[in-house]
C-alpha positions as CSV (number, residue, x, y, z in Angstrom):
1,X,113.3,23.7,36.7
2,X,113.1,20.0,35.8
3,X,115.7,17.6,37.1
4,X,117.5,15.2,34.8
5,X,115.9,11.8,35.2
6,X,117.9,8.9,36.5
7,X,118.5,5.9,34.1
8,X,118.0,2.3,35.1
9,X,119.4,-0.6,33.0
10,X,116.4,-2.7,31.9
11,X,117.1,-6.4,32.8
12,X,120.7,-5.0,32.8
13,X,122.1,-3.5,29.7
14,X,120.1,-6.0,27.7
15,X,120.9,-4.5,24.3
16,X,124.5,-5.5,24.9
17,X,124.4,-8.6,27.0
18,X,121.9,-11.4,27.7
19,X,119.0,-10.0,29.7
20,X,118.8,-10.6,33.5
21,X,122.3,-12.2,33.6
22,X,125.3,-11.1,35.7
23,X,127.0,-10.0,32.5
24,X,124.1,-7.7,31.7
25,X,124.0,-6.1,35.1
26,X,127.8,-5.5,35.1
27,X,127.5,-4.0,31.6
28,X,124.7,-1.7,32.8
29,X,126.9,-0.4,35.6
30,X,129.8,0.0,33.2
31,X,127.7,2.2,31.0
32,X,127.0,4.5,33.9
33,X,123.4,3.5,34.9
34,X,122.2,4.7,38.2
35,X,120.8,1.3,38.9
36,X,119.1,-1.7,37.3
37,X,115.6,-3.2,36.8
38,X,115.3,-7.0,37.2
39,X,112.6,-9.6,37.4
40,X,112.1,-12.4,39.9
41,X,110.2,-15.6,40.0
42,X,110.1,-18.5,42.5
43,X,111.6,-21.8,41.6
44,X,110.2,-25.2,42.6
45,X,112.5,-25.3,45.6
46,X,111.5,-21.8,46.8
47,X,114.5,-19.8,45.5
48,X,114.2,-16.3,44.0
49,X,115.6,-16.6,40.4
50,X,116.2,-13.6,38.1
51,X,114.5,-14.2,34.8
52,X,111.7,-12.3,32.9
53,X,109.5,-15.0,31.3
54,X,107.5,-17.8,32.9
55,X,108.9,-20.1,30.2
56,X,112.6,-20.9,29.7
57,X,112.6,-21.2,25.9
58,X,113.1,-17.5,24.8
59,X,116.3,-16.7,26.8
60,X,117.8,-20.1,27.7
61,X,118.6,-23.5,26.2
62,X,116.0,-25.0,28.5
63,X,112.3,-25.6,28.1
64,X,109.3,-25.7,30.4
65,X,108.1,-23.4,33.1
66,X,110.4,-21.7,35.6
67,X,108.2,-22.6,38.6
68,X,108.5,-26.3,37.8
69,X,112.3,-26.2,38.0
70,X,114.7,-26.2,40.9
71,X,117.4,-23.6,41.1
72,X,120.0,-26.3,40.4
73,X,118.1,-27.4,37.2
74,X,117.9,-23.8,36.0
75,X,121.7,-23.4,36.5
76,X,122.3,-26.2,34.0
77,X,120.8,-24.1,31.1
78,X,122.8,-21.7,29.0
79,X,121.3,-18.2,29.4
80,X,123.1,-16.5,26.6
81,X,119.9,-16.2,24.6
82,X,120.6,-14.9,21.1
83,X,124.1,-13.6,22.1
84,X,127.3,-15.3,21.0
85,X,129.9,-17.5,22.6
86,X,131.4,-14.7,24.6
87,X,128.4,-15.2,26.9
88,X,128.4,-19.0,26.9
89,X,129.0,-19.2,30.7
90,X,126.0,-17.1,31.6
91,X,123.3,-18.8,33.7
92,X,120.0,-17.8,35.3
93,X,121.2,-16.1,38.5
94,X,119.7,-16.2,42.0
95,X,118.7,-12.8,43.4
96,X,121.4,-12.9,46.0
97,X,124.0,-13.5,43.3
98,X,122.9,-10.3,41.5
99,X,123.0,-8.2,44.6
100,X,126.5,-9.3,45.3
101,X,127.9,-7.8,42.1
102,X,126.8,-4.2,42.8
103,X,128.8,-1.5,44.4
104,X,127.1,0.3,47.3
105,X,124.6,3.0,46.6
106,X,122.9,1.9,43.4
107,X,119.1,1.8,42.9
108,X,117.7,-1.7,42.4
109,X,114.2,-2.1,41.0
110,X,113.0,-5.6,41.7
111,X,109.9,-6.5,39.7
112,X,107.9,-9.4,41.2
113,X,106.4,-11.4,38.4
114,X,102.9,-12.7,38.8
115,X,100.4,-14.2,36.3
116,X,99.8,-16.5,34.6
117,X,101.5,-18.3,37.5
118,X,101.0,-16.9,41.0
119,X,103.7,-17.5,43.6
120,X,102.3,-17.8,47.2
121,X,104.6,-16.0,49.6
122,X,106.9,-14.4,47.0
123,X,106.4,-10.9,48.4
124,X,107.5,-12.1,51.8
125,X,110.5,-13.9,50.4
126,X,111.6,-10.9,48.4
127,X,111.4,-8.6,51.5
128,X,113.3,-11.1,53.6
129,X,115.9,-11.8,51.0
130,X,116.9,-8.1,50.7
131,X,116.8,-7.4,54.4
132,X,120.5,-7.7,54.8
133,X,121.2,-5.4,51.8
134,X,119.0,-2.5,52.7
135,X,121.9,-0.4,54.1
136,X,123.9,-1.0,51.0
137,X,121.4,-0.2,48.2
138,X,118.3,1.8,47.5
139,X,115.4,-0.5,46.5
140,X,112.1,-0.1,44.8
141,X,109.9,-3.3,44.7
142,X,107.4,-3.2,41.9
143,X,104.7,-5.4,40.4
144,X,101.7,-5.4,38.1
145,X,100.1,-7.5,40.9
146,X,99.4,-4.8,43.4
147,X,98.2,-7.4,45.9
148,X,101.7,-8.9,46.2
149,X,103.0,-5.5,47.2
150,X,100.8,-5.6,50.3
151,X,102.7,-8.8,51.3
152,X,106.0,-7.0,50.8
153,X,104.8,-4.1,53.0
154,X,103.5,-6.4,55.7
155,X,106.9,-8.1,55.9
156,X,109.1,-5.0,55.6
157,X,107.2,-1.7,55.9
158,X,110.2,0.4,55.1
159,X,110.7,-0.9,51.5
160,X,109.6,1.6,48.8
161,X,106.9,0.2,46.5
162,X,106.2,0.9,42.8
163,X,102.9,0.2,41.0
164,X,103.4,-1.1,37.4
165,X,100.8,-0.1,34.8
166,X,100.2,-1.1,31.2
167,X,97.1,1.0,30.7
168,X,96.3,4.7,31.6
169,X,94.9,4.9,35.1
170,X,92.4,7.6,35.7
171,X,91.7,9.0,39.2
172,X,95.2,8.1,40.3
173,X,94.9,9.8,43.6
174,X,91.7,7.9,44.5
175,X,93.3,4.6,43.6
176,X,96.5,5.3,45.6
177,X,94.4,6.3,48.6
178,X,92.4,3.0,48.4
179,X,95.5,0.9,48.8
180,X,96.4,-0.6,52.2
181,X,100.1,0.4,51.9
182,X,102.1,3.6,50.9
183,X,103.3,3.9,47.3
184,X,106.6,5.4,46.4
185,X,106.4,5.4,42.6
186,X,104.4,4.5,39.5
187,X,106.0,2.6,36.7
188,X,104.3,3.4,33.4
189,X,104.7,2.2,29.8
190,X,106.3,5.2,28.0
191,X,103.6,5.5,25.4
192,X,101.1,6.4,28.1
193,X,103.3,9.1,29.7
194,X,102.6,12.8,29.2
195,X,103.0,15.9,31.2
196,X,99.5,15.6,32.7
197,X,100.1,12.1,34.1
198,X,103.5,13.2,35.5
199,X,102.0,16.3,37.2
200,X,99.1,14.2,38.6
201,X,101.6,11.6,40.0
202,X,103.8,14.3,41.5
203,X,100.8,15.9,43.2
204,X,100.3,12.6,44.9
205,X,103.9,12.6,46.0
206,X,104.9,9.8,43.6
207,X,107.9,9.4,41.4
208,X,107.3,8.4,37.8
209,X,109.5,5.8,36.2
210,X,108.8,4.8,32.6
211,X,109.8,1.8,30.5
212,X,111.2,0.8,28.0
213,X,112.9,3.9,26.6
214,X,115.5,3.4,23.9
215,X,114.8,5.9,21.2
216,X,116.1,9.5,21.0
217,X,112.7,11.1,20.5
218,X,111.2,9.3,23.4
219,X,114.1,10.3,25.7
220,X,113.6,14.0,24.9
221,X,109.8,13.8,25.2
222,X,109.8,12.1,28.5
223,X,112.5,14.3,30.0
224,X,110.5,17.3,29.0
225,X,107.4,15.8,30.6
226,X,109.3,15.7,33.9
227,X,109.6,11.9,34.5
228,X,111.9,10.9,37.3
229,X,113.4,7.8,35.8
230,X,114.0,6.1,32.4
231,X,114.3,2.3,32.2
232,X,116.3,1.4,29.1
233,X,118.0,-1.6,27.4
234,X,120.8,0.8,26.4
235,X,121.5,3.0,29.5
236,X,124.7,4.4,28.2
237,X,123.2,5.8,25.1
238,X,120.2,7.3,27.0
239,X,122.6,9.0,29.4
240,X,124.5,10.5,26.5
241,X,121.2,11.9,25.1
242,X,120.4,13.5,28.5
243,X,123.7,15.4,28.7
């Protein structure tokens, strides 16, 4: 019998509030999400900031590259994106600010961004930053850059790690066995997910989380395939479709 998948708010409830802001994360929890997915970059002064893009222009009033700005400079920019004046006070948050808004027990999926800009030491910094929060939350640290996950593991071996994929990976078991760290989950673009992939991952002892799932037919298809988690811009609606 298949279990109902958990639902994570993608960059917070980003259909209803500016993505990767405190407002979006609070809204995701208000909609009943089991946790959130968020993205981290390193600022010029070595802070972990929560934003998706390497450039500021799409989601803030600023311009330029994230890694060239200090955290103080990022905080000067309005992060409401295309949302209205109700979100005029939203700013790019630091990772620790985001963790402080969550009640105990939620799952937090931190995606470490990499490429076209690489951040030396970001895996270590993420592992160190969440060290004091490990007893309060469940974490999965994920990345498309599978090398940076080795750095996370070397710093904090107990942290669960998730491999992000944009393309179908064949011989999954062989690839997992070749890695120098244990893997907890695979995070796969939902168009690539089918029952065969889920069964293969489960045979490897891996959870399957899939992104970004917002449409009714995808929710039904993926739940039937047996995925363990759905990452959605509208977690409340997805939860209602699963009941």
